[in-house]
C-alpha positions as CSV (number, residue, x, y, z in Angstrom):
1,M,-79.6,-39.1,-84.8
2,K,-78.7,-40.3,-81.4
3,L,-75.5,-42.3,-81.0
4,T,-77.5,-45.4,-79.9
5,E,-79.4,-45.3,-83.1
6,F,-76.2,-44.6,-85.1
7,R,-74.5,-47.7,-83.5
8,A,-77.5,-49.9,-84.4
9,H,-77.7,-48.7,-88.0
10,A,-74.0,-48.9,-88.5
11,H,-73.9,-52.5,-87.4
12,R,-76.7,-53.3,-89.7
13,M,-75.0,-51.6,-92.7
14,V,-71.7,-53.3,-92.0
15,D,-73.5,-56.6,-92.1
16,W,-75.0,-55.5,-95.4
17,M,-71.6,-54.4,-96.8
18,A,-70.1,-57.8,-95.9
19,D,-73.0,-59.6,-97.5
20,Y,-72.6,-57.4,-100.6
21,L,-68.9,-58.3,-101.0
22,E,-69.7,-62.0,-100.5
23,K,-72.4,-62.1,-103.2
24,V,-71.4,-59.2,-105.6
25,E,-71.0,-61.6,-108.5
26,E,-74.8,-62.4,-108.3
27,Y,-75.7,-58.9,-109.4
28,P,-76.0,-58.0,-113.1
29,V,-72.5,-56.4,-113.6
30,R,-73.8,-53.4,-115.5
31,S,-76.9,-51.7,-114.3
32,Q,-80.0,-52.9,-116.2
33,V,-82.1,-49.8,-115.7
34,S,-83.1,-47.4,-118.6
35,P,-82.3,-43.7,-118.6
36,G,-84.6,-41.9,-116.2
37,D,-85.6,-44.9,-114.2
38,I,-83.9,-43.9,-111.0
39,K,-84.8,-40.2,-111.3
40,S,-88.5,-41.0,-111.7
41,Q,-88.5,-42.8,-108.3
42,L,-86.9,-39.8,-106.5
43,P,-89.2,-37.0,-105.2
44,K,-89.0,-33.7,-107.1
45,Q,-89.1,-31.7,-103.9
46,P,-86.9,-32.3,-100.8
47,P,-88.6,-33.7,-97.7
48,Q,-89.7,-31.1,-95.2
49,K,-89.5,-33.5,-92.3
50,G,-86.9,-36.0,-91.4
51,E,-87.5,-39.7,-92.2
52,P,-86.5,-42.8,-90.3
53,M,-83.3,-44.4,-91.3
54,D,-85.0,-47.8,-91.9
55,R,-87.1,-46.2,-94.6
56,I,-84.1,-44.4,-96.1
57,F,-82.1,-47.6,-96.2
58,S,-85.0,-49.6,-97.7
59,D,-85.1,-47.1,-100.5
60,F,-81.4,-47.4,-101.0
61,E,-81.9,-51.1,-101.6
62,S,-84.9,-50.8,-103.8
63,V,-84.1,-47.6,-105.7
64,V,-80.4,-47.0,-105.7
65,M,-79.0,-50.6,-106.0
66,P,-80.7,-51.4,-109.3
67,G,-78.9,-48.3,-110.8
68,I,-75.4,-49.4,-109.7
69,T,-72.8,-50.9,-112.0
70,H,-70.7,-53.3,-109.9
71,W,-67.1,-52.4,-110.4
72,Q,-66.0,-54.9,-107.7
73,S,-67.7,-57.8,-109.5
74,P,-65.3,-60.5,-110.6
75,N,-67.1,-60.3,-114.0
76,F,-66.3,-56.6,-114.6
77,F,-63.9,-56.3,-117.5
78,A,-64.7,-52.8,-118.8
79,Y,-62.8,-49.5,-118.7
80,F,-60.0,-50.2,-116.1
81,T,-59.5,-52.2,-113.0
82,A,-60.9,-50.6,-109.8
83,N,-60.0,-53.1,-107.2
84,S,-61.0,-52.2,-103.7
85,S,-60.5,-54.4,-100.6
86,P,-62.0,-54.9,-97.1
87,P,-59.0,-53.1,-95.3
88,S,-59.4,-50.1,-97.6
89,I,-63.2,-49.9,-96.9
90,L,-62.6,-50.1,-93.2
91,A,-60.1,-47.3,-93.4
92,E,-62.5,-45.2,-95.4
93,M,-65.1,-45.7,-92.7
94,L,-62.7,-44.3,-90.1
95,T,-61.8,-41.4,-92.5
96,A,-65.4,-40.5,-92.8
97,T,-66.0,-40.7,-89.1
98,L,-63.0,-38.5,-88.2
99,G,-64.1,-35.9,-90.8
100,A,-60.6,-34.4,-90.8
101,Q,-59.6,-31.6,-93.1
102,C,-56.0,-32.4,-93.8
103,M,-54.8,-29.3,-95.6
104,L,-52.1,-28.2,-93.1
105,W,-49.8,-30.3,-90.9
106,Q,-51.4,-28.8,-87.8
107,T,-55.0,-29.5,-89.0
108,S,-54.1,-33.2,-88.7
109,P,-50.4,-34.0,-88.2
110,A,-51.0,-37.8,-88.6
111,A,-52.4,-37.3,-92.0
112,S,-49.5,-35.3,-93.3
113,E,-46.8,-37.4,-91.8
114,M,-48.4,-40.7,-92.8
115,E,-48.8,-39.4,-96.4
116,D,-45.1,-38.7,-96.4
117,V,-44.3,-42.3,-95.2
118,V,-46.7,-44.4,-97.3
119,T,-45.8,-42.6,-100.5
120,D,-42.2,-43.3,-99.8
121,W,-43.0,-46.9,-99.1
122,L,-44.4,-47.1,-102.6
123,R,-41.4,-45.2,-104.0
124,Q,-39.1,-47.9,-102.5
125,A,-41.3,-50.7,-103.7
126,M,-41.0,-49.3,-107.3
127,N,-37.3,-48.7,-106.9
128,L,-37.7,-45.0,-108.0
129,P,-34.8,-42.6,-107.4
130,D,-34.4,-41.4,-103.8
131,E,-35.0,-37.7,-104.7
132,F,-38.7,-38.3,-105.6
133,K,-41.2,-37.1,-103.1
134,G,-44.8,-38.3,-103.1
135,V,-48.2,-36.6,-102.6
136,I,-51.7,-38.2,-102.9
137,Q,-53.9,-36.5,-105.5
138,D,-57.6,-37.3,-106.2
139,S,-56.9,-38.6,-109.7
140,A,-54.3,-38.9,-112.4
141,T,-56.1,-36.2,-114.3
142,S,-55.4,-33.8,-111.4
143,A,-51.8,-35.0,-111.1
144,T,-51.1,-34.5,-114.8
145,L,-52.6,-31.0,-114.5
146,V,-50.3,-30.3,-111.7
147,A,-47.3,-31.5,-113.8
148,L,-48.4,-29.2,-116.7
149,L,-48.7,-26.2,-114.4
150,T,-45.3,-26.8,-112.8
151,A,-43.7,-27.3,-116.2
152,R,-45.3,-24.2,-117.5
153,E,-44.0,-22.1,-114.6
154,K,-40.5,-23.5,-114.8
155,A,-40.5,-22.8,-118.6
156,T,-41.5,-19.2,-118.0
157,N,-39.3,-18.6,-115.0
158,Y,-42.5,-18.5,-112.9
159,Q,-43.8,-15.5,-114.8
160,G,-46.9,-17.3,-116.0
161,N,-48.6,-16.9,-112.6
162,D,-47.5,-13.3,-112.3
163,K,-48.0,-11.9,-115.8
164,G,-50.6,-14.2,-117.1
165,L,-50.2,-16.3,-120.2
166,F,-51.9,-13.9,-122.5
167,K,-49.5,-11.1,-121.7
168,L,-46.6,-13.5,-122.0
169,G,-47.8,-14.5,-125.4
170,Q,-47.7,-11.0,-126.7
171,S,-44.0,-10.8,-126.4
172,G,-42.8,-14.3,-125.7
173,D,-42.8,-17.9,-127.0
174,S,-45.7,-20.2,-127.3
175,L,-45.4,-23.1,-124.9
176,T,-45.8,-26.5,-126.5
177,V,-46.9,-29.9,-125.1
178,Y,-46.1,-33.3,-126.5
179,C,-47.5,-36.8,-126.0
180,S,-48.2,-40.0,-128.0
181,E,-51.4,-40.4,-129.9
182,E,-51.9,-43.3,-127.5
183,A,-51.8,-41.0,-124.4
184,H,-54.9,-40.5,-122.2
185,S,-57.3,-37.7,-122.9
186,S,-56.5,-36.1,-119.6
187,V,-53.3,-34.6,-121.2
188,E,-55.4,-32.6,-123.6
189,K,-57.9,-31.7,-120.9
190,G,-55.1,-30.6,-118.6
191,L,-53.3,-28.4,-121.1
192,K,-56.7,-26.6,-121.8
193,I,-57.1,-25.9,-118.1
194,A,-53.5,-24.8,-117.7
195,G,-53.8,-22.3,-120.6
196,F,-51.4,-23.8,-123.1
197,G,-54.0,-23.8,-125.9
198,K,-54.9,-26.7,-128.2
199,E,-52.9,-25.1,-131.0
200,N,-49.7,-25.8,-129.0
201,F,-50.6,-29.5,-128.4
202,R,-48.5,-32.0,-130.4
203,K,-49.7,-35.6,-130.7
204,I,-46.8,-37.7,-131.8
205,Q,-47.4,-40.7,-134.0
206,A,-46.9,-44.1,-132.4
207,D,-44.6,-46.7,-133.9
208,S,-45.6,-50.3,-134.8
209,G,-45.4,-51.3,-131.2
210,F,-47.7,-48.4,-130.1
211,A,-44.9,-46.5,-128.3
212,M,-44.2,-42.9,-129.1
213,D,-42.0,-42.6,-132.2
214,L,-38.8,-41.1,-130.9
215,P,-37.4,-39.6,-134.1
216,K,-40.8,-38.0,-134.8
217,L,-40.8,-36.6,-131.2
218,E,-37.4,-35.0,-131.6
219,A,-38.1,-33.7,-135.1
220,Q,-41.3,-32.0,-133.8
221,I,-39.4,-30.4,-130.9
222,V,-36.7,-29.2,-133.2
223,E,-39.2,-27.8,-135.6
224,D,-41.1,-26.0,-132.9
225,K,-37.9,-24.4,-131.5
226,K,-37.0,-23.2,-135.0
227,A,-40.5,-21.7,-135.3
228,G,-39.9,-19.7,-132.1
229,H,-42.0,-21.9,-129.8
230,K,-40.8,-23.1,-126.4
231,P,-41.1,-26.9,-125.9
232,T,-42.2,-27.3,-122.3
233,I,-43.4,-30.8,-121.4
234,V,-43.6,-34.3,-122.8
235,V,-46.1,-36.7,-121.3
236,A,-45.0,-40.4,-121.7
237,S,-47.2,-43.4,-120.9
238,I,-46.8,-46.7,-119.2
239,G,-49.9,-48.6,-119.9
240,G,-52.0,-46.4,-122.2
241,T,-55.8,-46.7,-121.9
242,S,-56.5,-48.0,-125.4
243,V,-53.9,-50.7,-126.0
244,G,-51.6,-50.6,-123.0
245,A,-49.0,-48.6,-124.8
246,V,-45.6,-48.3,-123.1
247,D,-43.2,-45.5,-124.1
248,D,-39.4,-45.9,-124.0
249,L,-38.6,-43.7,-121.0
250,T,-34.9,-43.8,-121.6
251,G,-35.3,-42.7,-125.2
252,V,-37.9,-40.0,-124.4
253,G,-35.9,-38.9,-121.4
254,E,-32.7,-38.4,-123.4
255,I,-34.6,-36.2,-125.8
256,C,-36.1,-34.2,-123.0
257,Q,-32.7,-33.7,-121.4
258,R,-31.2,-32.5,-124.7
259,H,-33.9,-29.9,-125.1
260,N,-34.5,-29.0,-121.5
261,V,-38.1,-30.3,-121.5
262,W,-40.1,-31.5,-118.5
263,L,-40.8,-35.3,-118.6
264,H,-44.0,-36.4,-116.9
265,V,-45.0,-40.1,-116.9
266,D,-48.6,-41.2,-116.8
267,A,-48.8,-44.7,-115.4
268,A,-52.3,-44.3,-113.9
269,W,-53.4,-47.9,-114.4
270,A,-50.3,-50.0,-115.0
271,G,-48.1,-48.2,-112.6
272,S,-49.2,-50.5,-109.7
273,A,-47.5,-53.3,-111.5
274,M,-44.2,-51.5,-111.1
275,I,-44.0,-52.9,-107.5
276,L,-43.1,-56.2,-109.3
277,P,-39.3,-56.4,-109.8
278,E,-39.7,-58.4,-113.0
279,L,-41.6,-55.4,-114.6
280,Q,-39.4,-52.6,-113.3
281,H,-37.5,-52.6,-116.6
282,H,-40.3,-50.3,-117.8
283,L,-38.9,-47.7,-115.4
284,K,-35.4,-48.0,-116.7
285,G,-35.3,-44.4,-117.7
286,A,-36.7,-43.1,-114.3
287,R,-33.7,-40.9,-113.7
288,Y,-34.9,-38.7,-116.6
289,M,-38.4,-38.2,-115.1
290,D,-39.5,-35.0,-113.5
291,S,-42.8,-36.4,-112.3
292,F,-44.7,-39.7,-112.3
293,V,-48.3,-40.7,-111.4
294,F,-50.1,-43.9,-110.7
295,N,-53.4,-44.8,-109.2
296,P,-53.6,-47.3,-106.3
297,H,-57.3,-46.9,-106.7
298,K,-57.1,-48.8,-110.0
299,W,-54.9,-51.8,-109.3
300,L,-53.6,-51.7,-105.7
301,L,-56.7,-52.7,-103.7
302,T,-57.4,-49.1,-102.6
303,N,-60.8,-47.7,-103.2
304,F,-61.3,-44.4,-105.1
305,D,-60.0,-41.8,-104.8
306,C,-56.2,-42.3,-104.3
307,S,-53.7,-41.2,-106.9
308,V,-50.0,-41.0,-106.0
309,Y,-47.9,-38.3,-107.7
310,F,-44.1,-38.3,-107.4
311,I,-42.1,-35.2,-108.2
312,K,-38.3,-34.7,-108.3
313,D,-38.4,-31.0,-107.5
314,P,-41.1,-30.3,-104.9
315,V,-39.9,-26.7,-104.5
316,A,-41.0,-26.0,-108.1
317,L,-44.4,-27.6,-107.3
318,E,-44.8,-25.4,-104.2
319,K,-43.7,-22.2,-106.1
320,T,-46.3,-23.0,-108.7
321,L,-49.3,-23.6,-106.4
322,A,-48.5,-22.1,-103.0
323,L,-50.7,-19.2,-101.9
324,I,-50.7,-18.6,-98.1
325,P,-53.0,-16.0,-96.7
326,E,-52.8,-15.1,-93.0
327,Y,-55.5,-17.7,-92.0
328,L,-53.4,-20.5,-93.6
329,K,-50.0,-19.6,-92.0
330,S,-48.6,-22.0,-89.5
331,P,-45.8,-21.6,-87.0
332,E,-44.1,-24.8,-88.0
333,G,-42.9,-23.3,-91.3
334,R,-40.5,-25.4,-93.4
335,T,-40.1,-28.0,-90.6
336,V,-43.3,-29.7,-91.8
337,T,-45.0,-30.4,-95.2
338,D,-48.3,-28.6,-95.7
339,Y,-49.7,-30.6,-98.6
340,Q,-52.2,-27.8,-99.4
341,N,-49.4,-26.4,-101.5
342,W,-48.9,-29.7,-103.5
343,S,-52.3,-30.0,-105.2
344,V,-55.0,-27.8,-106.7
345,P,-57.7,-28.1,-104.0
346,L,-57.1,-26.5,-100.6
347,G,-59.2,-29.1,-98.8
348,R,-57.7,-32.6,-98.5
349,R,-59.1,-35.9,-97.3
350,F,-57.1,-38.3,-95.1
351,R,-56.4,-40.6,-98.1
352,A,-53.1,-41.9,-96.7
353,L,-55.0,-43.9,-94.0
354,K,-56.5,-46.4,-96.5
355,L,-53.1,-46.9,-98.2
356,W,-51.6,-47.6,-94.8
357,F,-54.3,-50.1,-94.0
358,V,-53.9,-51.9,-97.4
359,I,-50.1,-52.0,-97.4
360,R,-50.0,-53.2,-93.8
361,S,-52.8,-55.8,-94.3
362,Y,-51.4,-57.4,-97.4
363,G,-47.7,-56.5,-97.2
364,M,-45.8,-56.0,-100.4
365,E,-45.5,-59.7,-100.8
366,G,-49.3,-60.2,-100.7
367,L,-49.9,-57.3,-103.1
368,R,-47.3,-58.7,-105.5
369,S,-48.9,-62.1,-105.4
370,I,-52.3,-60.7,-106.3
371,L,-50.9,-58.7,-109.2
372,R,-49.0,-61.8,-110.5
373,N,-52.3,-63.7,-110.4
374,H,-54.0,-61.1,-112.5
375,L,-51.2,-61.1,-115.0
376,L,-51.3,-64.9,-115.2
377,W,-55.1,-64.9,-115.7
378,A,-54.8,-62.4,-118.5
379,E,-52.2,-64.5,-120.3
380,E,-54.6,-67.5,-120.1
381,V,-57.4,-65.5,-121.6
382,Y,-55.1,-64.1,-124.3
383,T,-54.0,-67.6,-125.3
384,Q,-57.6,-68.8,-125.5
385,V,-58.7,-65.9,-127.7
386,S,-55.6,-66.0,-129.9
387,Q,-56.2,-69.7,-130.6
388,D,-59.9,-69.3,-131.5
389,P,-60.2,-69.0,-135.4
390,D,-63.2,-66.8,-135.1
391,F,-61.4,-64.1,-133.2
392,E,-58.6,-61.7,-134.2
393,I,-56.0,-60.1,-131.8
394,L,-55.6,-56.4,-132.6
395,S,-53.1,-55.4,-130.0
396,P,-50.6,-57.5,-128.0
397,L,-51.1,-58.3,-124.3
398,R,-49.7,-55.6,-122.1
399,F,-49.9,-56.2,-118.4
400,T,-53.6,-57.3,-118.3
401,L,-54.9,-55.6,-121.4
402,F,-55.3,-56.6,-125.0
403,S,-57.7,-55.8,-127.8
404,F,-59.5,-58.3,-130.0
405,R,-62.5,-58.6,-132.3
406,F,-64.9,-61.2,-133.5
407,A,-63.9,-61.9,-137.1
408,P,-65.5,-65.1,-138.4
409,E,-64.5,-66.4,-141.8
410,G,-66.6,-65.1,-144.6
411,V,-67.7,-61.9,-143.0
412,D,-67.0,-58.8,-145.1
413,E,-64.5,-56.4,-143.5
414,A,-66.9,-53.5,-143.8
415,K,-69.4,-55.3,-141.7
416,L,-67.1,-56.4,-138.9
417,T,-67.4,-53.1,-136.9
418,A,-71.2,-53.3,-136.8
419,L,-71.0,-57.0,-135.9
420,N,-68.6,-56.4,-133.0
421,E,-70.7,-53.5,-131.7
422,Q,-73.7,-55.8,-131.8
423,L,-71.8,-58.5,-130.0
424,V,-70.5,-56.1,-127.2
425,N,-74.0,-54.7,-126.7
426,T,-75.6,-58.1,-126.5
427,V,-73.1,-59.4,-124.0
428,N,-73.3,-56.3,-121.8
429,D,-77.1,-56.2,-121.9
430,R,-77.3,-59.7,-120.5
431,G,-75.5,-58.5,-117.4
432,H,-73.3,-61.6,-116.9
433,I,-70.1,-59.8,-117.7
434,Y,-69.2,-56.3,-118.7
435,I,-66.7,-55.7,-121.5
């Protein structure tokens, strides 16, 4: 494609993007296609000759768009928030244009140094301890995996990478992992990848407020130590996926400190709200944390993917993940941060740019104002639902999440599940909102 053509098509697509953002609420929120509809419209063999961009874009509108679920719609209430913004989109366009591989400082100094700065801006906004250093991961799942790996290596005095977990297991202790039954499934996925084994996974019962039961946590750790296991990491939650569960960081942290266990905090969704001073009491036990993750791509107006991971001991992280062959050595050495050693993938996108655009465009005051509006709107909906005699609240409002069900008088309890499944499917099939 010639640059003159690129310029013309780019202008046309930017106009389309602006129109889309302006009228996104006019689309059915959830895609209305049936399984196989999109695939049936795509050729089974690749084209042998190039096609004009006008035809490709026309097919994008007619074939692709009907199969899109519109996460940016104001009527989207499913899964989790995924709020993007025009400044973030503009930055992503520049990132794609630059096409930079930001694995080393020298492969794009601006990317490394900006990542250091913008993550520290967020650390300050959340009032996290000064010693925490940030790195941008692709998702909280990856960040939790990195925490599990680092905790594993510290617990084995960095012998896991050298000897392998199987050999360690022949003569050493089994490493155990703990989290609440309300924790995200990424914890279990991560421990499988990290080699802990499901037999060494402990789901701790939640208390009546859906927080991890502290006496049960400590009792399980003590029991495991007596059985010859090595308690390695506890994953606490701020804003669990199901009911917005919030664990007591101080209580969990004190237990971890007593037993020399790594404390990782998963605040993937609700962590963005920690920029609000009035909600920072949830981080009261931050001094006990070894690592903490939250996703700006969920609730801080930054499009996917952008997950910020803070760690108290970055040296431990680098010792766990660093592998530097000749072709990745750089003359700058320890005078710079090479983020390739801070995450699982070697290749890294310039994710810091969109955070920089978003924070500068809105300022912390603007971002806080938007989050406070979201919290207020959730309170209004919660009040409406709780006052309706045909509905029952099942979990309290946490941030912007609560659970409820349709429970009209006279309906047998055994039939309520099927009734609510029918209600959800009927609402979602109509396409007006997505719950």
